[in-house]
N, CA, C and O atoms as a Tinker XYZ file with bonds, in Angstrom:
   368  protein
     1  N    194.540000  -63.360000 -181.889000    73     2
     2  CA   193.220000  -63.029000 -182.386000    64     1     3
     3  C    192.981000  -63.644000 -183.753000    63     2     4     5
     4  O    191.944000  -64.260000 -183.999000    81     3
     5  N    193.942000  -63.473000 -184.630000    73     3     6
     6  CA   193.763000  -63.965000 -185.991000    64     5     7
     7  C    193.620000  -65.477000 -186.030000    63     6     8     9
     8  O    192.949000  -66.012000 -186.913000    81     7
     9  N    194.246000  -66.175000 -185.078000    73     7    10
    10  CA   194.178000  -67.615000 -185.051000    64     9    11
    11  C    192.799000  -68.159000 -184.737000    63    10    12    13
    12  O    192.507000  -69.318000 -185.032000    81    11
    13  N    191.947000  -67.337000 -184.143000    73    11    14
    14  CA   190.611000  -67.811000 -183.777000    64    13    15
    15  C    189.572000  -67.554000 -184.873000    63    14    16    17
    16  O    188.414000  -67.946000 -184.731000    81    15
    17  N    189.972000  -66.912000 -185.944000    73    15    18
    18  CA   189.053000  -66.610000 -187.040000    64    17    19
    19  C    189.058000  -67.760000 -188.043000    63    18    20    21
    20  O    190.115000  -68.289000 -188.388000    81    19
    21  N    187.881000  -68.139000 -188.503000    73    19    22
    22  CA   187.816000  -69.196000 -189.515000    64    21    23
    23  C    188.361000  -68.675000 -190.840000    63    22    24    25
    24  O    188.390000  -67.470000 -191.087000    81    23
    25  N    188.782000  -69.591000 -191.669000    73    23    26
    26  CA   189.285000  -69.219000 -192.993000    64    25    27
    27  C    188.198000  -68.479000 -193.771000    63    26    28    29
    28  O    188.470000  -67.481000 -194.438000    81    27
    29  N    186.974000  -68.975000 -193.677000    73    27    30
    30  CA   185.869000  -68.335000 -194.390000    64    29    31
    31  C    185.618000  -66.922000 -193.873000    63    30    32    33
    32  O    185.388000  -65.995000 -194.649000    81    31
    33  N    185.667000  -66.773000 -192.551000    73    31    34
    34  CA   185.452000  -65.458000 -191.949000    64    33    35
    35  C    186.538000  -64.471000 -192.339000    63    34    36    37
    36  O    186.253000  -63.313000 -192.646000    81    35
    37  N    187.778000  -64.927000 -192.328000    73    35    38
    38  CA   188.894000  -64.081000 -192.723000    64    37    39
    39  C    188.782000  -63.681000 -194.188000    63    38    40    41
    40  O    189.002000  -62.522000 -194.538000    81    39
    41  N    188.440000  -64.639000 -195.043000    73    39    42
    42  CA   188.289000  -64.341000 -196.469000    64    41    43
    43  C    187.181000  -63.319000 -196.694000    63    42    44    45
    44  O    187.330000  -62.408000 -197.508000    81    43
    45  N    186.071000  -63.467000 -195.974000    73    43    46
    46  CA   184.960000  -62.517000 -196.111000    64    45    47
    47  C    185.363000  -61.130000 -195.634000    63    46    48    49
    48  O    185.008000  -60.133000 -196.263000    81    47
    49  N    186.098000  -61.055000 -194.532000    73    47    50
    50  CA   186.536000  -59.750000 -194.008000    64    49    51
    51  C    187.494000  -59.075000 -194.976000    63    50    52    53
    52  O    187.382000  -57.874000 -195.224000    81    51
    53  N    188.434000  -59.835000 -195.522000    73    51    54
    54  CA   189.384000  -59.261000 -196.482000    64    53    55
    55  C    188.681000  -58.797000 -197.750000    63    54    56    57
    56  O    189.008000  -57.742000 -198.293000    81    55
    57  N    187.737000  -59.565000 -198.214000    73    55    58
    58  CA   186.981000  -59.179000 -199.408000    64    57    59
    59  C    186.197000  -57.895000 -199.157000    63    58    60    61
    60  O    186.161000  -57.010000 -200.012000    81    59
    61  N    185.572000  -57.792000 -197.992000    73    59    62
    62  CA   184.811000  -56.583000 -197.658000    64    61    63
    63  C    185.724000  -55.365000 -197.605000    63    62    64    65
    64  O    185.347000  -54.286000 -198.061000    81    63
    65  N    186.924000  -55.531000 -197.051000    73    63    66
    66  CA   187.857000  -54.401000 -196.999000    64    65    67
    67  C    188.317000  -53.997000 -198.397000    63    66    68    69
    68  O    188.466000  -52.810000 -198.685000    81    67
    69  N    188.541000  -54.975000 -199.254000    73    67    70
    70  CA   188.995000  -54.681000 -200.613000    64    69    71
    71  C    187.925000  -53.963000 -201.425000    63    70    72    73
    72  O    188.241000  -53.149000 -202.293000    81    71
    73  N    186.669000  -54.261000 -201.146000    73    71    74
    74  CA   185.576000  -53.709000 -201.941000    64    73    75
    75  C    184.954000  -52.443000 -201.354000    63    74    76    77
    76  O    184.053000  -51.864000 -201.960000    81    75
    77  N    185.422000  -52.008000 -200.186000    73    75    78
    78  CA   184.817000  -50.823000 -199.578000    64    77    79
    79  C    185.170000  -49.585000 -200.398000    63    78    80    81
    80  O    186.214000  -49.533000 -201.048000    81    79
    81  N    184.286000  -48.593000 -200.359000    73    79    82
    82  CA   184.549000  -47.378000 -201.142000    64    81    83
    83  C    185.709000  -46.566000 -200.549000    63    82    84    85
    84  O    185.976000  -46.626000 -199.348000    81    83
    85  N    186.372000  -45.828000 -201.393000    73    83    86
    86  CA   187.476000  -44.968000 -200.973000    64    85    87
    87  C    186.927000  -43.811000 -200.148000    63    86    88    89
    88  O    186.020000  -43.108000 -200.593000    81    87
    89  N    187.463000  -43.610000 -198.961000    73    87    90
    90  CA   187.007000  -42.540000 -198.064000    64    89    91
    91  C    187.813000  -41.253000 -198.217000    63    90    92    93
    92  O    187.514000  -40.262000 -197.551000    81    91
    93  N    188.809000  -41.251000 -199.063000    73    91    94
    94  CA   189.677000  -40.078000 -199.199000    64    93    95
    95  C    188.917000  -38.779000 -199.440000    63    94    96    97
    96  O    189.245000  -37.773000 -198.812000    81    95
    97  N    187.912000  -38.753000 -200.324000    73    95    98
    98  CA   187.220000  -37.487000 -200.567000    64    97    99
    99  C    186.569000  -36.883000 -199.309000    63    98   100   101
   100  O    186.405000  -35.666000 -199.232000    81    99
   101  N    186.207000  -37.693000 -198.354000    73    99   102
   102  CA   185.557000  -37.190000 -197.148000    64   101   103
   103  C    186.511000  -36.709000 -196.075000    63   102   104   105
   104  O    186.082000  -36.072000 -195.113000    81   103
   105  N    187.800000  -36.999000 -196.217000    73   103   106
   106  CA   188.750000  -36.627000 -195.177000    64   105   107
   107  C    188.817000  -35.116000 -194.957000    63   106   108   109
   108  O    188.996000  -34.666000 -193.825000    81   107
   109  N    188.679000  -34.346000 -196.003000    73   107   110
   110  CA   188.782000  -32.884000 -195.876000    64   109   111
   111  C    187.623000  -32.295000 -195.069000    63   110   112   113
   112  O    187.700000  -31.142000 -194.645000    81   111
   113  N    186.565000  -33.054000 -194.852000    73   111   114
   114  CA   185.433000  -32.561000 -194.057000    64   113   115
   115  C    185.640000  -32.750000 -192.556000    63   114   116   117
   116  O    184.849000  -32.252000 -191.755000    81   115
   117  N    186.685000  -33.457000 -192.173000    73   115   118
   118  CA   186.965000  -33.650000 -190.751000    64   117   119
   119  C    187.477000  -32.330000 -190.193000    63   118   120   121
   120  O    188.447000  -31.771000 -190.705000    81   119
   121  N    186.829000  -31.830000 -189.143000    73   119   122
   122  CA   187.220000  -30.518000 -188.617000    64   121   123
   123  C    187.614000  -30.555000 -187.150000    63   122   124   125
   124  O    187.530000  -29.539000 -186.459000    81   123
   125  N    188.033000  -31.693000 -186.677000    73   123   126
   126  CA   188.530000  -31.803000 -185.310000    64   125   127
   127  C    189.975000  -32.310000 -185.363000    63   126   128   129
   128  O    190.396000  -32.865000 -186.378000    81   127
   129  N    190.720000  -32.127000 -184.300000    73   127   130
   130  CA   192.092000  -32.648000 -184.294000    64   129   131
   131  C    192.102000  -34.168000 -184.477000    63   130   132   133
   132  O    191.265000  -34.880000 -183.922000    81   131
   133  N    193.058000  -34.643000 -185.262000    73   131   134
   134  CA   193.162000  -36.068000 -185.572000    64   133   135
   135  C    194.605000  -36.519000 -185.379000    63   134   136   137
   136  O    195.543000  -35.890000 -185.871000    81   135
   137  N    194.759000  -37.614000 -184.658000    73   135   138
   138  CA   196.066000  -38.243000 -184.501000    64   137   139
   139  C    196.104000  -39.464000 -185.406000    63   138   140   141
   140  O    195.228000  -40.327000 -185.337000    81   139
   141  N    197.118000  -39.532000 -186.251000    73   139   142
   142  CA   197.315000  -40.678000 -187.134000    64   141   143
   143  C    198.593000  -41.365000 -186.669000    63   142   144   145
   144  O    199.686000  -40.817000 -186.811000    81   143
   145  N    198.452000  -42.556000 -186.117000    73   143   146
   146  CA   199.604000  -43.307000 -185.617000    64   145   147
   147  C    199.897000  -44.431000 -186.596000    63   146   148   149
   148  O    198.995000  -45.162000 -187.007000    81   147
   149  N    201.161000  -44.561000 -186.964000    73   147   150
   150  CA   201.560000  -45.595000 -187.915000    64   149   151
   151  C    202.874000  -46.199000 -187.449000    63   150   152   153
   152  O    203.759000  -45.498000 -186.958000    81   151
   153  N    202.984000  -47.499000 -187.611000    73   151   154
   154  CA   204.247000  -48.167000 -187.320000    64   153   155
   155  C    205.198000  -48.028000 -188.499000    63   154   156   157
   156  O    204.781000  -48.114000 -189.654000    81   155
   157  N    206.462000  -47.816000 -188.207000    73   155   158
   158  CA   207.457000  -47.654000 -189.279000    64   157   159
   159  C    207.547000  -48.895000 -190.163000    63   158   160   161
   160  O    207.909000  -48.803000 -191.336000    81   159
   161  N    207.218000  -50.046000 -189.602000    73   159   162
   162  CA   207.290000  -51.296000 -190.367000    64   161   163
   163  C    205.916000  -51.764000 -190.848000    63   162   164   165
   164  O    205.746000  -52.929000 -191.207000    81   163
   165  N    204.949000  -50.869000 -190.855000    73   163   166
   166  CA   203.596000  -51.236000 -191.289000    64   165   167
   167  C    203.581000  -51.389000 -192.804000    63   166   168   169
   168  O    203.818000  -50.429000 -193.537000    81   167
   169  N    203.303000  -52.590000 -193.260000    73   167   170
   170  CA   203.238000  -52.854000 -194.696000    64   169   171
   171  C    201.806000  -52.814000 -195.218000    63   170   172   173
   172  O    201.589000  -52.742000 -196.427000    81   171
   173  N    200.820000  -52.860000 -194.308000    73   171   174
   174  CA   199.416000  -52.836000 -194.715000    64   173   175
   175  C    198.999000  -51.401000 -195.019000    63   174   176   177
   176  O    198.446000  -51.127000 -196.084000    81   175
   177  N    199.258000  -50.497000 -194.100000    73   175   178
   178  CA   199.003000  -49.071000 -194.295000    64   177   179
   179  C    200.277000  -48.332000 -193.895000    63   178   180   181
   180  O    200.403000  -47.882000 -192.756000    81   179
   181  N    201.212000  -48.208000 -194.817000    73   179   182
   182  CA   202.531000  -47.646000 -194.512000    64   181   183
   183  C    202.500000  -46.146000 -194.234000    63   182   184   185
   184  O    201.480000  -45.477000 -194.401000    81   183
   185  N    203.637000  -45.652000 -193.812000    73   183   186
   186  CA   203.753000  -44.227000 -193.479000    64   185   187
   187  C    203.282000  -43.336000 -194.627000    63   186   188   189
   188  O    202.671000  -42.296000 -194.384000    81   187
   189  N    203.550000  -43.720000 -195.847000    73   187   190
   190  CA   203.114000  -42.910000 -196.995000    64   189   191
   191  C    201.595000  -42.741000 -196.997000    63   190   192   193
   192  O    201.094000  -41.672000 -197.348000    81   191
   193  N    200.866000  -43.771000 -196.615000    73   191   194
   194  CA   199.407000  -43.673000 -196.541000    64   193   195
   195  C    198.990000  -42.723000 -195.421000    63   194   196   197
   196  O    198.056000  -41.936000 -195.581000    81   195
   197  N    199.683000  -42.800000 -194.297000    73   195   198
   198  CA   199.393000  -41.896000 -193.180000    64   197   199
   199  C    199.663000  -40.449000 -193.587000    63   198   200   201
   200  O    198.878000  -39.555000 -193.271000    81   199
   201  N    200.756000  -40.224000 -194.277000    73   199   202
   202  CA   201.098000  -38.858000 -194.729000    64   201   203
   203  C    200.068000  -38.355000 -195.744000    63   202   204   205
   204  O    199.738000  -37.169000 -195.756000    81   203
   205  N    199.568000  -39.236000 -196.581000    73   203   206
   206  CA   198.538000  -38.844000 -197.549000    64   205   207
   207  C    197.262000  -38.424000 -196.819000    63   206   208   209
   208  O    196.637000  -37.429000 -197.186000    81   207
   209  N    196.873000  -39.181000 -195.781000    73   207   210
   210  CA   195.695000  -38.791000 -194.989000    64   209   211
   211  C    195.922000  -37.450000 -194.323000    63   210   212   213
   212  O    195.030000  -36.601000 -194.290000    81   211
   213  N    197.122000  -37.263000 -193.792000    73   211   214
   214  CA   197.459000  -36.008000 -193.108000    64   213   215
   215  C    197.266000  -34.803000 -194.031000    63   214   216   217
   216  O    196.823000  -33.744000 -193.586000    81   215
   217  N    197.593000  -34.961000 -195.291000    73   215   218
   218  CA   197.452000  -33.859000 -196.242000    64   217   219
   219  C    195.995000  -33.468000 -196.466000    63   218   220   221
   220  O    195.702000  -32.326000 -196.818000    81   219
   221  N    195.084000  -34.415000 -196.263000    73   219   222
   222  CA   193.660000  -34.156000 -196.490000    64   221   223
   223  C    192.919000  -33.692000 -195.237000    63   222   224   225
   224  O    191.811000  -33.165000 -195.337000    81   223
   225  N    193.513000  -33.880000 -194.061000    73   223   226
   226  CA   192.850000  -33.521000 -192.807000    64   225   227
   227  C    193.605000  -32.333000 -192.215000    63   226   228   229
   228  O    194.745000  -32.465000 -191.770000    81   227
   229  N    192.960000  -31.184000 -192.218000    73   227   230
   230  CA   193.638000  -29.946000 -191.851000    64   229   231
   231  C    194.294000  -29.988000 -190.472000    63   230   232   233
   232  O    195.427000  -29.532000 -190.316000    81   231
   233  N    193.617000  -30.515000 -189.498000    73   231   234
   234  CA   194.128000  -30.486000 -188.127000    64   233   235
   235  C    194.626000  -31.863000 -187.689000    63   234   236   237
   236  O    194.254000  -32.365000 -186.628000    81   235
   237  N    195.462000  -32.453000 -188.514000    73   235   238
   238  CA   195.956000  -33.788000 -188.195000    64   237   239
   239  C    197.450000  -33.774000 -187.939000    63   238   240   241
   240  O    198.173000  -32.854000 -188.321000    81   239
   241  N    197.875000  -34.827000 -187.281000    73   239   242
   242  CA   199.287000  -35.007000 -186.949000    64   241   243
   243  C    199.611000  -36.483000 -187.103000    63   242   244   245
   244  O    198.844000  -37.343000 -186.670000    81   243
   245  N    200.751000  -36.775000 -187.723000    73   243   246
   246  CA   201.213000  -38.155000 -187.875000    64   245   247
   247  C    202.318000  -38.418000 -186.864000    63   246   248   249
   248  O    203.234000  -37.612000 -186.704000    81   247
   249  N    202.221000  -39.552000 -186.185000    73   247   250
   250  CA   203.282000  -40.033000 -185.314000    64   249   251
   251  C    203.694000  -41.405000 -185.832000    63   250   252   253
   252  O    202.864000  -42.303000 -185.978000    81   251
   253  N    204.976000  -41.553000 -186.106000    73   251   254
   254  CA   205.511000  -42.816000 -186.594000    64   253   255
   255  C    206.219000  -43.514000 -185.434000    63   254   256   257
   256  O    207.132000  -42.959000 -184.823000    81   255
   257  N    205.784000  -44.734000 -185.143000    73   255   258
   258  CA   206.408000  -45.516000 -184.079000    64   257   259
   259  C    207.467000  -46.422000 -184.699000    63   258   260   261
   260  O    207.138000  -47.311000 -185.485000    81   259
   261  N    208.734000  -46.204000 -184.351000    73   259   262
   262  CA   209.828000  -46.908000 -185.032000    64   261   263
   263  C    209.858000  -48.417000 -184.840000    63   262   264   265
   264  O    210.325000  -49.136000 -185.723000    81   263
   265  N    209.378000  -48.907000 -183.724000    73   263   266
   266  CA   209.471000  -50.347000 -183.437000    64   265   267
   267  C    208.133000  -51.049000 -183.570000    63   266   268   269
   268  O    207.823000  -51.950000 -182.790000    81   267
   269  N    207.342000  -50.647000 -184.544000    73   267   270
   270  CA   206.006000  -51.223000 -184.689000    64   269   271
   271  C    205.668000  -51.432000 -186.156000    63   270   272   273
   272  O    206.238000  -50.817000 -187.057000    81   271
   273  N    204.709000  -52.334000 -186.347000    73   271   274
   274  CA   204.165000  -52.594000 -187.666000    64   273   275
   275  C    202.720000  -52.132000 -187.702000    63   274   276   277
   276  O    202.405000  -51.035000 -187.241000    81   275
   277  N    201.843000  -52.960000 -188.245000    73   275   278
   278  CA   200.440000  -52.590000 -188.430000    64   277   279
   279  C    199.657000  -52.524000 -187.119000    63   278   280   281
   280  O    198.713000  -51.742000 -187.009000    81   279
   281  N    200.024000  -53.316000 -186.145000    73   279   282
   282  CA   199.317000  -53.317000 -184.854000    64   281   283
   283  C    200.143000  -52.559000 -183.822000    63   282   284   285
   284  O    200.541000  -53.114000 -182.798000    81   283
   285  N    200.393000  -51.299000 -184.103000    73   283   286
   286  CA   201.313000  -50.509000 -183.278000    64   285   287
   287  C    200.892000  -50.416000 -181.818000    63   286   288   289
   288  O    201.747000  -50.353000 -180.935000    81   287
   289  N    199.598000  -50.407000 -181.550000    73   287   290
   290  CA   199.149000  -50.335000 -180.165000    64   289   291
   291  C    199.480000  -51.602000 -179.386000    63   290   292   293
   292  O    199.626000  -51.551000 -178.164000    81   291
   293  N    199.600000  -52.735000 -180.071000    73   291   294
   294  CA   199.968000  -53.992000 -179.423000    64   293   295
   295  C    201.475000  -54.224000 -179.454000    63   294   296   297
   296  O    202.038000  -54.796000 -178.521000    81   295
   297  N    202.117000  -53.786000 -180.513000    73   295   298
   298  CA   203.548000  -54.029000 -180.692000    64   297   299
   299  C    204.421000  -53.054000 -179.902000    63   298   300   301
   300  O    205.512000  -53.414000 -179.461000    81   299
   301  N    203.946000  -51.829000 -179.724000    73   299   302
   302  CA   204.675000  -50.807000 -178.962000    64   301   303
   303  C    203.692000  -50.051000 -178.074000    63   302   304   305
   304  O    203.476000  -48.854000 -178.263000    81   303
   305  N    203.095000  -50.750000 -177.104000    73   303   306
   306  CA   202.030000  -50.123000 -176.315000    64   305   307
   307  C    202.459000  -48.872000 -175.559000    63   306   308   309
   308  O    201.681000  -47.925000 -175.450000    81   307
   309  N    203.675000  -48.852000 -175.037000    73   307   310
   310  CA   204.114000  -47.670000 -174.289000    64   309   311
   311  C    204.267000  -46.461000 -175.210000    63   310   312   313
   312  O    203.820000  -45.362000 -174.879000    81   311
   313  N    204.897000  -46.664000 -176.361000    73   311   314
   314  CA   205.073000  -45.568000 -177.311000    64   313   315
   315  C    203.736000  -45.109000 -177.866000    63   314   316   317
   316  O    203.512000  -43.912000 -178.051000    81   315
   317  N    202.848000  -46.060000 -178.130000    73   315   318
   318  CA   201.515000  -45.713000 -178.624000    64   317   319
   319  C    200.759000  -44.888000 -177.586000    63   318   320   321
   320  O    200.173000  -43.856000 -177.912000    81   319
   321  N    200.776000  -45.345000 -176.340000    73   319   322
   322  CA   200.080000  -44.622000 -175.271000    64   321   323
   323  C    200.661000  -43.235000 -175.074000    63   322   324   325
   324  O    199.927000  -42.279000 -174.826000    81   323
   325  N    201.985000  -43.121000 -175.184000    73   323   326
   326  CA   202.621000  -41.806000 -175.044000    64   325   327
   327  C    202.201000  -40.875000 -176.177000    63   326   328   329
   328  O    201.961000  -39.689000 -175.950000    81   327
   329  N    202.111000  -41.400000 -177.384000    73   327   330
   330  CA   201.676000  -40.586000 -178.525000    64   329   331
   331  C    200.257000  -40.079000 -178.308000    63   330   332   333
   332  O    199.964000  -38.915000 -178.580000    81   331
   333  N    199.382000  -40.943000 -177.822000    73   331   334
   334  CA   197.992000  -40.541000 -177.555000    64   333   335
   335  C    197.950000  -39.516000 -176.427000    63   334   336   337
   336  O    197.244000  -38.513000 -176.534000    81   335
   337  N    198.690000  -39.749000 -175.353000    73   335   338
   338  CA   198.710000  -38.804000 -174.218000    64   337   339
   339  C    199.230000  -37.442000 -174.674000    63   338   340   341
   340  O    198.657000  -36.411000 -174.323000    81   339
   341  N    200.305000  -37.431000 -175.446000    73   339   342
   342  CA   200.862000  -36.160000 -175.952000    64   341   343
   343  C    199.835000  -35.442000 -176.813000    63   342   344   345
   344  O    199.666000  -34.227000 -176.709000    81   343
   345  N    199.156000  -36.193000 -177.658000    73   343   346
   346  CA   198.142000  -35.589000 -178.524000    64   345   347
   347  C    197.004000  -34.987000 -177.705000    63   346   348   349
   348  O    196.554000  -33.874000 -177.976000    81   347
   349  N    196.549000  -35.726000 -176.713000    73   347   350
   350  CA   195.415000  -35.253000 -175.900000    64   349   351
   351  C    195.745000  -34.039000 -175.048000    63   350   352   353
   352  O    194.853000  -33.270000 -174.692000    81   351
   353  N    197.004000  -33.863000 -174.721000    73   351   354
   354  CA   197.411000  -32.712000 -173.901000    64   353   355
   355  C    197.994000  -31.568000 -174.724000    63   354   356   357
   356  O    198.392000  -30.541000 -174.173000    81   355
   357  N    198.045000  -31.748000 -176.058000    73   355   358
   358  CA   198.597000  -30.693000 -176.909000    64   357   359
   359  C    197.556000  -29.595000 -177.147000    63   358   360   361
   360  O    196.370000  -29.762000 -176.863000    81   359
   361  N    198.026000  -28.502000 -177.660000    73   359   362
   362  CA   197.154000  -27.368000 -177.997000    64   361   363
   363  C    196.792000  -27.383000 -179.464000    63   362   364   365
   364  O    196.654000  -26.317000 -180.064000    81   363
   365  N    196.638000  -28.519000 -180.051000    73   363   366
   366  CA   196.388000  -28.622000 -181.488000    64   365   367
   367  C    195.086000  -27.997000 -181.864000    63   366   368
   368  O    194.719000  -27.996000 -183.039000    81   367
């Protein structure tokens, strides 16, 4: 996917992400169950970031996928799907 993006397009997307406002203050207003999936090798949004979000969202759960990085759904699709299935069938 990344290979098909132009340099200009990628630069614009990265700039937009860097300049977006911090959403942390709004996390506490989420009142539905939330699954936060993070790859153990994710350097873009590491486990510490997932744990920080978890602290702000009352009904959240973090699942760390040991054999994945930032694209955990592509890097460990079976583990990712299992985490989602477990979450959807839980009594959270």
